[in-house]
C-alpha positions in Angstrom: -5.2 -79.6 26.5 -5.2 -81.1 23.0 -3.3 -84.3 22.6 -1.5 -84.7 19.3 -3.8 -86.9 17.2 -3.3 -86.5 13.5 -5.2 -88.4 10.8 -3.4 -88.7 7.4 -4.8 -89.3 3.9 -3.8 -88.7 0.3 -0.1 -89.0 -0.5 2.4 -89.9 2.2 4.0 -86.8 3.6 7.4 -88.3 2.7 6.4 -88.6 -0.9 4.5 -85.3 -1.3 5.6 -81.9 -2.3 2.4 -80.2 -1.1 0.3 -80.7 2.1 -3.2 -79.6 3.0 -3.9 -79.1 6.7 -7.6 -79.7 7.2 -9.3 -78.5 10.4 -12.7 -79.8 11.5 -15.5 -77.8 13.1 -17.0 -78.0 16.6 -18.4 -81.4 17.2 -16.8 -82.8 14.1 -13.8 -85.0 13.5 -10.7 -85.4 11.4 -12.5 -88.0 9.3 -15.4 -85.6 8.7 -13.2 -82.8 7.3 -11.1 -85.3 5.3 -14.2 -86.3 3.4 -14.3 -82.8 1.9 -11.1 -83.6 0.1 -13.0 -85.9 -2.3 -14.5 -82.8 -3.8 -11.2 -80.9 -4.1 -8.4 -80.9 -6.7 -5.9 -82.3 -4.2 -4.9 -85.7 -5.6 -1.2 -84.9 -5.3 -1.4 -83.5 -1.7 -0.6 -85.1 1.6 -3.8 -84.5 3.7 -3.2 -83.8 7.3 -6.2 -83.5 9.7 -5.6 -82.8 13.4 -8.3 -84.2 15.8 -9.4 -81.9 18.6 -9.7 -83.5 22.0 -13.4 -83.9 22.8 -14.1 -82.8 19.2 -13.9 -79.1 20.0 -11.0 -76.7 19.6 -12.2 -74.3 22.3 -15.3 -74.3 24.5 -17.0 -71.0 23.9 -18.0 -68.9 20.9 -15.1 -67.5 18.8 -16.6 -64.1 19.6 -16.1 -64.6 23.4 -13.3 -62.9 25.2 -10.2 -65.0 24.4 -9.4 -65.7 28.0 -12.7 -67.6 28.3 -11.4 -70.1 25.6 -8.1 -70.7 27.3 -6.1 -72.9 27.7 -7.8 -74.7 24.8 -7.3 -72.0 22.2 -3.6 -71.6 22.8 -3.2 -75.4 22.8 -5.0 -75.7 19.5 -2.7 -73.0 18.0 0.3 -74.8 19.4 -0.9 -78.0 17.8 -1.1 -76.3 14.4 2.4 -74.8 14.8 3.7 -78.3 15.7 2.0 -79.8 12.6 3.5 -77.2 10.3 6.9 -77.7 11.9 6.7 -81.4 11.2 5.7 -80.8 7.6 8.6 -78.4 7.0 10.9 -80.8 8.8 9.9 -83.5 6.3 10.8 -81.2 3.4 7.5 -79.5 2.5 8.1 -75.8 2.1 5.7 -73.3 3.7 4.7 -72.0 0.3 3.4 -75.5 -0.4 1.5 -75.9 2.8 -2.3 -75.1 2.5 -5.0 -74.7 5.2 -8.7 -75.5 5.1 -11.2 -75.3 7.8 -15.0 -75.3 8.4 -16.7 -73.2 11.0 -14.7 -73.4 14.3 -12.0 -75.0 12.1 -12.1 -72.0 9.7 -11.8 -69.6 12.7 -8.8 -71.5 14.0 -7.2 -71.7 10.6 -7.6 -67.9 10.0 -6.3 -67.1 13.5 -3.2 -69.3 13.1 -2.1 -68.1 9.7 -2.7 -64.4 10.6 -0.7 -64.8 13.8 2.0 -66.4 11.7 1.6 -64.7 8.3 4.0 -66.0 5.6 3.8 -67.2 2.0 1.6 -70.2 2.3 0.2 -72.2 -0.6 -3.3 -71.0 0.2 -6.0 -70.8 2.8 -9.7 -71.9 2.5 -12.1 -70.7 5.3 -15.6 -72.1 5.0 -17.5 -69.8 7.3 -15.2 -68.3 9.9 -13.4 -65.2 11.1 -10.6 -64.0 13.4 -11.1 -65.0 17.0 -12.1 -62.7 19.9 -14.7 -60.4 21.3 -12.7 -57.7 19.6 -10.1 -58.0 16.9 -6.7 -57.1 18.4 -4.4 -56.4 15.5 -1.4 -56.5 17.8 -1.7 -60.3 17.9 -1.0 -60.5 14.2 2.3 -60.2 12.3 4.2 -61.1 9.2 3.5 -60.8 5.5 1.3 -63.1 3.5 3.2 -62.2 0.3 0.1 -62.6 -1.8 -1.0 -65.9 -0.4 -4.3 -66.7 -2.0 -7.2 -66.9 0.6 -10.8 -67.8 0.0 -13.4 -67.0 2.7 -17.0 -68.0 2.1 -19.9 -67.4 4.4 -23.7 -67.1 4.7 -25.6 -63.9 5.5 -27.1 -64.4 8.0 -25.1 -67.2 9.7 -26.2 -68.4 13.2 -22.6 -68.4 14.5 -20.5 -66.1 12.4 -21.6 -62.5 11.8 -20.8 -61.3 8.3 -19.3 -58.1 9.9 -16.6 -60.2 11.4 -15.9 -61.9 8.1 -15.5 -58.4 6.4 -13.2 -57.2 9.2 -11.1 -60.4 8.9 -10.8 -59.9 5.1 -9.6 -56.3 5.6 -6.9 -57.4 8.1 -5.6 -60.1 5.8 -5.5 -57.7 2.8 -3.6 -55.2 4.9 -1.1 -58.0 5.5 -0.8 -58.6 1.8 -3.0 -61.6 1.4 -4.8 -62.0 -1.9 -8.3 -62.5 -0.5 -11.5 -63.5 -2.2 -14.6 -63.2 0.0 -18.0 -64.5 -1.1 -21.2 -64.0 0.9 -24.1 -66.3 0.1 -27.6 -65.1 0.9 -29.3 -67.4 3.5 -27.0 -70.3 2.7 -27.1 -71.7 6.2 -24.2 -73.1 8.2 -22.8 -75.5 5.6 -20.5 -75.7 2.6 -22.1 -75.2 -0.9 -20.9 -76.3 -4.3 -19.9 -72.8 -5.4 -17.5 -72.6 -2.4 -15.9 -75.9 -3.5 -15.6 -74.5 -7.0 -14.0 -71.3 -5.8 -11.5 -73.2 -3.6 -10.5 -75.4 -6.5 -10.2 -72.4 -8.9 -8.5 -69.9 -6.6 -6.4 -72.1 -4.4 -5.8 -75.7 -5.5 -5.4 -75.3 -9.3 -4.1 -71.8 -9.2 -0.9 -71.2 -11.2 1.6 -69.3 -9.2 3.5 -66.6 -11.1 7.2 -66.1 -10.2 
């Protein structure tokens, strides 16, 4: 099970009005994903990066039957729920909480927010999709209330089929998320500059209309 181990950067949570929860990929670390923030327009954010025990959120592919990734998957989702609860408890409203993940971290981010849909500040998924051998829509509930979401991916990608990305986008749109999906030809399993630019434009510097 994942032990709570959160690495913080940016503004202190107590002094911030916005927070970005950053979720690393398989084999990565909180410090790795925090380094992405230097390319983002998040100077006024508290940066909150949970660290997975043994550097992996769950043991098998995100396309494996969910039971094969337990109890790690549920533990990871619980850790995110606790993290969000701590942020709201310190005065940061859900609509000012943002999520960003890469690869396994992108899958976990998307799975968490779609199980707990609400008006968040925004979601950035660098190469990921909803988790499971099949998408079970009964797991998902709530209303994103036009939360902006950016999903970028490569076609092909060695770990994330583009078909799962499309299916994920459709479910989020059905739950009233404002999704922008971009597929990059033969990008590889990485983050490119255009994805960074899209995240800044669509999520982090977006002006919210009342």
